[in-house]
N, C-alpha and C positions, 0 to 999 in steps of 0.2 A: 468456603470460608477459610479453610486451613491454608489454601494457596494464597488468598488475599492477605492473611495474617503474616505469612512468611515473607511475602513481597514487601509489605510495609514495615517490617521489622527493621529498625535503625535506618529508615528511608531518608535520603537527602535529595532534594529536588535539584536537578541540573541547572546551572546558572543560565543556560540558553533557553530554558523552557519558560513559558508564561506563568504568572502566578495562578495558583489553584483557586484563588478567590474570584477570578474572572467570571466563573459560572454563577456565583452568588450575586455579583454585581450586575450581570447581564443574563437574567433567567430566560428571557425569550430566545436569545442566541443559543443558550445551552439546550433549550427544548428543541429548537430546529436542528441543531447539531446532532442531538441524540436520535432524532427520527431519521435523518439522512445517513447516519452511521449504519443503521440496520438495512438500508437499501444500497449500501456501497458495492456489494458484489455485482449489481446490475447498473452501475453508473457508467454511462457511455454516451457517445454522440457529441454534438456541439455544446450541449448543456448537461454535462454529467451530474451536476449537483441536483438539478431539477428531477431527473430520472431517479436518482438515489432517494430524494425526498418523497416521491410518489410511491416507490416500491416499499420504502421503510414505513411510511404511514399506513399503507394497506396491510403489511405484514404485522405491525403492532396492533392494528385494529382487530384483525382476525385472531391473533393470539389472545387478546383481551376477551373476545367473545367466547373462545374455547375455554379459557380459564373460568369465566362466569358460569358457563354451562356445567363444567365438571364440578365446580364448587356446589352448585345446586344439587348435583347428583352424587355428592360425596359419600353417601351411604351405599352406593353401588360398588361393592368391592371388586367385581370383575372389570368394571370400567376403569377404576383407579389402577388396577394392576396393568392394564393395557396402556394407559396414558401417562402414568407417573414418570417413566424414564424419558419420554419425549418432552414433558413439561420441564424436567430438570435440564434437558439439553437447551431448550429455549431460554430458560432462566439464566443459564450460563452466559448466553450472548447478551442478555439484558443487563446483567450485573457487570459484565465487561464493558458494555456501552456506557454505563454510569461512570465507571472509573476513567474511561477514555475521554468522556465529555468533560469531566472535572479537570483532567490534566492537559487536554489539548484544545479546548474550545478557544483559548487565547490565541492560537495560531490562525484563526479565521474559520468561517463556516465551511469553506471549500475543502478544508483539511479532513472533514468527516468522510469524504469519498476516497480517501487515499487507499491504494490497493493493499497496503500492508495490513489493514484492519479486516480484510475479507476473511482471513483465516479464523477470526473470532465471531464476526457478525453473521457469517453464513449459516451457523447452526440454528438460528431462529427459523430461517426458511426451510431447512431440512426437517426441523421438528414439525412444522406446519404440514409438510407433505404427509406425515403419518397421523397427526392429530386430527386434521379435518375429516378424513374418511372415518376415523373412529367415532367422532362426535356425530357425524351424519348418520352412520349406521345405527348408533345407539338411539338417536332421536327417532329414526324410522321404526325401529323395533318397539319403542314405547308409544308409538302413535302420535308423536309430537310433530311429525313431518309427513305431509300428504304425499301420495304417489306422484302427483303432478309436480310438486316442488322437488321431490327427489330426482325425478327425471331431468328437470331443468338444471339442478345442481350437478348432476352427473355429467351432463353435456358441458356445463360451464367448467367443470374440473378438467375434462379432456381438452377443451380449448385453451385453458390456462397452462396445462402441461405442455401442449404443443407450442404455445407462445414462449414459454420459458426455454424450451430446447432451441427454438429458432433464435431467441434473443441471445442465448449463450453463444451460438455460432457467430452471430453478427458481432457481438462484443469481442469475441476472440479475434475475428478478422480485423476489427478496428484497432485492437491493441497491437497486433502484428504490424499493421500498416503505419500507425502513428507513434505509439509509445515505445515499442521494442527497438525501433531504429534509433530513437533519441537516447534510450538507455545504453545501447551498444556504443554509440558515439561517445557518450560521457564516460563509460567504463574504459574504453580504449584511450581516451584523453588522460584519465587518471592513471592508467597503467604506464603511459608514456612519461608522466611526471615521476612515477616511481622508478622507472628504469634508468633515468638520468639523474637520480638523486645524489650520486657520488661525484659526478663531473659537472653537472649544471643544475644545482638545486634551485628551484623556484618556489619561494615561500608562499606566494599567493596561490600558485598552482597546487601546492601540497595541502594548504589549509582548506581551500575551497573544493578541490577535486577529491582529495583523500580524507578530508574531515579529520585532520590530525594536527594538533598544535605543537607537540613535542617532536621537532624534526630529528633531534639526535636519537631519541628512542625509536623513531620510525626507521632511521638509517640502520640502526643495530638490528632491528627485527628483519628488515629487508635483506641485510647481509647474511643473517642466519638462514632465512628461507632460500636465498640464492645458493648458499653453501650446500644445503640439503637437496638442491635440484628442483625446488618447487616453483621457481620463477622461469617461465619460458616465454620469450627469450630471456636470457640472464641479464643481470645488471650491466650497464655499459661501463667499461673501465677505462676508456680512452677519450681524449678530447679531440682526436683527429677523426673527422667525419668519414674519410675514405677507409679507415680501418674497420668500420662497421657496415660498409656498403656491400651489397650482395655481389658475389663473384660474377664477373662478366658484365656488370652494369656500367653504364656510361652516362655522363651528364648531358642534357640537351643544351642547345645554344641559348635557350631562354632561362637558364638557371638563376639569373640575377643580374642586377645592374647597380652601378654607383651613380646616384642621381645628383648629389651635391657634395662639394668639399669646400669648407670655409676655414679661413685662418684668422685668428684673433690674437695678435701678438705672438706668443709662443704656443698657443693652443690650437690644435687642429680638430675640426669636427667633420666627420663624414657620415653621410646618410644614404640609404638606398634600400634595396630589397633582395632577398635571397630565397630560393625555392628548393627544398630537398625532395 
């Protein structure tokens, strides 16, 4: 609560963000977004939102069952001491999910499975790993769970654990194959925009690739980083392409062509293609 209070102190909503009232005007969307948010760490495949929705729904349902059981056994101090830290960890994810839902549902339901939220939503799943065995063990000791059901739940737990490990491996492979390559290309493209900011600034490239609207401030910061040696390769300082070419390199015969030249009174227009 202290963290939330500090965060919202003198808070000003960014102009590019959707209105926070969207969640109130579309409660069903907010509810679906909230569920998918908690399954985000396992969103993958051709329909990542569907997998996130299923995992999030199961996780929240199990957490609700655990909370109800512990509330009914609230007079058992030993059980409370074992489960309270994990309940707090799960509640942290849920509280964060409420804030993210209010502030981000306007971006669309698919935004709930964004990877940046996994660092917050993952704790609900971690809490369940410890809460479920505590509750099952306590219910067995108090005779609320038969030996047959305990055996079945134990096997189901092992199967679920194995599935989660395998799912993690598969998801990691999918990210490397699909997402990481795209991220690397986008980052290299943005870095290219930055390196040419002094000699060939491209406003569209800077605003969309570097997400920066103040080009002058960006140029000053880039110059400072370049002076300290943090930009490798350094900023390009020349407009002559041969000056930045690698030593011993040579252009191929297909480096470009002039395809059209037109004259209109005293204006000349040339078009073609060039390849670096």
